N, C-alpha and C positions, 0 to 999 in steps of 0.2 A: 503493499500500499504506499503510495507517494506521499510525501510530506505536503501537508497544506500550506502553500506559501503566502505570507501576508505583505502587502506593501503600503507604506504610508503617504497618503497625498490627499490633497483637497482640490486637485485640479481636475476637472472632467476629462479633459483631453488625455492627461496622463493616465488616469484610472482607465480609460478604455484602450490605450496602448499595452498597458500591464495585463489587463484583463484578456486581450487578444492574444497575449504571449503565454498566456497560461498560469498568471497569478489566481489563487483560489479566493482570496480575500482582500478586498480593498478597504484600507484601515484609516478611518478617520479619526484624528487624535486631539480631543477636547480638553485634556487634563492641563490645568495650569496651576491650580491651587497648591501652593508648597513645593512646586516642582523646582523652580530655578533657585529656592533656598537650599535645596539639598544636593543639587546638581550644578550649583554655580561653580563656573570655570571649567567644567567638563565639556568635551566635545561630544555632546549628545543631542538628539532632536528635541526641541521643544516648541510644538506646532502651532499652538493657539486656534486650532480650528473651532468653527462654530456650529449652531444649530442649523443655519443657512447652508454650511458645507455638506452637512448630512444630505439634505434635500437635493442639493446639486449632485452629489455622487449618486445618490438613490436613482435620480434619473438619467444618469449617464451609463450605468452598468446594467447588464441583463443575466450574466452566467455567474459571475462571482457574488460571493456573500459580502454585506455591507457590515463591517465590524466596526463599533464605536468605542472608544475609551473615554469615559465620563471621568469625573472628578471623584476623589475620595469621597465617603459618606461624609456630610456636611448639612448644617443647618441653614436657613435663609440669612443672608446680611443684606446690608446697603448696597454691597458690591457684587453680589451673585445670587442667584435663586438657591432654592433648596433641592438636595439629591431627587427627592421625589419629582419635584417640577422638572429638574433636568432631564431625569430617565424618562419621564412620560413623554417629553417633548422629542426625544431622540427614538422613541418607539414610535411616535407619530409619524416621524419623518422618515420611517421605513428602515431602521437597523434590524439586521438579521440577528446579531449576536452583540452583546454588550460587555466590555471588559471593564471590571471594578480594580483601580489600581490602589496600592500602598494602604492596604487596611491592617490592622494590628491585632484584631479579636474575632473570634467568632461571632458575636453579636453584629459587627460591622457586616459581615457577609450574610448572615441571617437576614439583616433589614435590607440589603441590596437585592436576595433572593425574593422577599416578600414584596418589595417595590415593582420588580420585573413582572412577578406573578404569571409566568408561562408564556408572556407576549412575546419573548424573544430569547434567544439562548443566553445563558450565562457563563461568564469566563473571568472568574476571579484572577487577578495578577500577584501572585505571590513574591512579593519583593522587600519584606522587613522580616527582621530576626524574630520579633514578637509573634508574626502570624507563623513561623516555623515552629516556635516553641509550642504553638497550640494547634499544630496542623492537624493531629488526630481529632480534636474536637471538630475543627472546619470541615473535614471530610466526611463527617456523620450527618452534616446538614443535607436535607433533602433539596434537590432543585440546583445543584451545580452540575451544569452540562459538561463543561471542559474546565481545566486550570493550566496556567501558563507561569513558568517560572521566569522572573525578570531578574536576568542577572547583574544589570548596572548597578540599581539601589541595593540589591540584596547584598552585593560585594562591598560597598560602602558601608552597610551594616556591620559586616563583619571585618571591616577594616583591612580588606584586601588590596592588593596593589593593581590588580589585573583581575577583570571580571570573569575570565576563563579558569581562575584558580579554583571556582566552586565546582567545576567540571572534573578538575584533576584531583582534588582533594576527597572527593567522594560526596559533598554535600547534594549535589545534582542527583546523583545515583540513589542515595538513601531516599530522597522524597520521590523520585520516579517510582521506586518499589513500592512506597505507600499509596502513592495514586494508582499505580496498576492493581494492586491488592483490591482496592475498591472499585475498579471497573471504570474509573473516571478516565477519558483520554486527556493528554498532557503533551505540552511542548515547553521549549526553553529558548531563551538568548535570540540571536540574530545572526545570519550567514551572510556573506559576501560572495562576489563571484569566485569561482574556482581558482585557487592560486593566490588569492588576495585575503587580506587582514594579517594581523600581527600572528595570530593562530590562523594558518590557512583554512579556508571554509571547507575543504574536503575532509580535513580530521574532524571537523565538527559536525558534519553531515553523517559521517560514519557514527559517531557517538549516539547521534540522534536514533540511528537504527539498532544500535547495540542496546540502547536503554528502553527503546520501545516508544520513542515519541511519535507524535504525530503531525505536529505542526511547527512553523518558526517564522520569524518576521526577515524579509530581506532587508539588510541594513541599507543605510543612507549610501554608502560606498558602492553597492551593488549598481546604482545607477542615480548618480548625484545630479539631480534636475538644475541644482544651482550653478553647476558648473558646465552642465552640456545644455545647449540651446537648441540645436539642430533636431528636429521631429525625427527625421530619417535616424540619425544616429542613436537617439532615445530607444526607438523602437528596434533596430538591430541589437543595440544593449540587451534589451530585454529577452529578446527572442533568442540570441545565443546564449547568454548566461543562464536561462532556464532550461535552454535544452541540454546545456552541459551539466547542470544539476541533475537533471532526470537521468541521463546517462549514467551518472555515477551511481543513483539510486538504484537503477538495474543492476550494477555490479554488486551494490550491497545486498540485494534481494537475493541474487544468485547465490552467493555466501551463505545467507540465512538459510536458504533451502537446503543447500549442501549438508548442513548439520542437522537440519529438522528431518531429512530424508534419512541421514544415517542413524539417527535416535530412533526412527520409526523401524529401521531393517534390523536393528539390533534387537527391539522389542519383539520383532516377528521372529527370529531366529532363536531366541531365548525360550520364546513360548513354544515354539516347534520341539526344540530339545525337551523341554519340561513334560512336553504332552507324548513324546515318544515312547 
């Protein structure tokens, strides 16, 4: 099963290019509350997308899912509406999947699931140490459709120098085992084009397959539209980049099948011996 690839944009023309190239989820990112404070100085995406962007992208795409990241659970203030108002508006404007970022307790996830109330798929974004500490309670909540590990903020919480340390030190693997045991689909991190990234993305993709991940975000460096202005180049970047990722996935699947088939054959031979 191929990874569901997600790409962040609020530009309809870019969304259509990404969708045509095989991106599974177009990602509108409305999160801004507290984000600049905790990620200040980091080279991370801070999009400041709006409800209007949700409607624009909904009208622009036909086959990809529309994923919207809202703000962390919050009350209404003079500066912004409440979580309920925000989530209701996102759903009314056509979101298929809603991502809740930066939660620290099971109560926040319960409130999120209650507000959504089955009107869209829920995707909590696990990116705080406190949330990891109570992950078993969180995973017992009914109504979580998928879960995603946000490596940027979670690595900050653990005071790591590099976000993929969480992949090498067993943190991601430990969490993935818990998700798998509960039967909840999961993903983590971001991937660039093959051969790119401080940790080349082919290594990350293979870890997705080893750990049973089902989705990942295409990083800004996969196709940085702030740097590339020609639509033809943008289109070829998406088409070629996604084709290379899918080809590597086929290789991963072949190796997985190799060991699965061997396991089944061992079981068959052992059973035959025992029954003879």
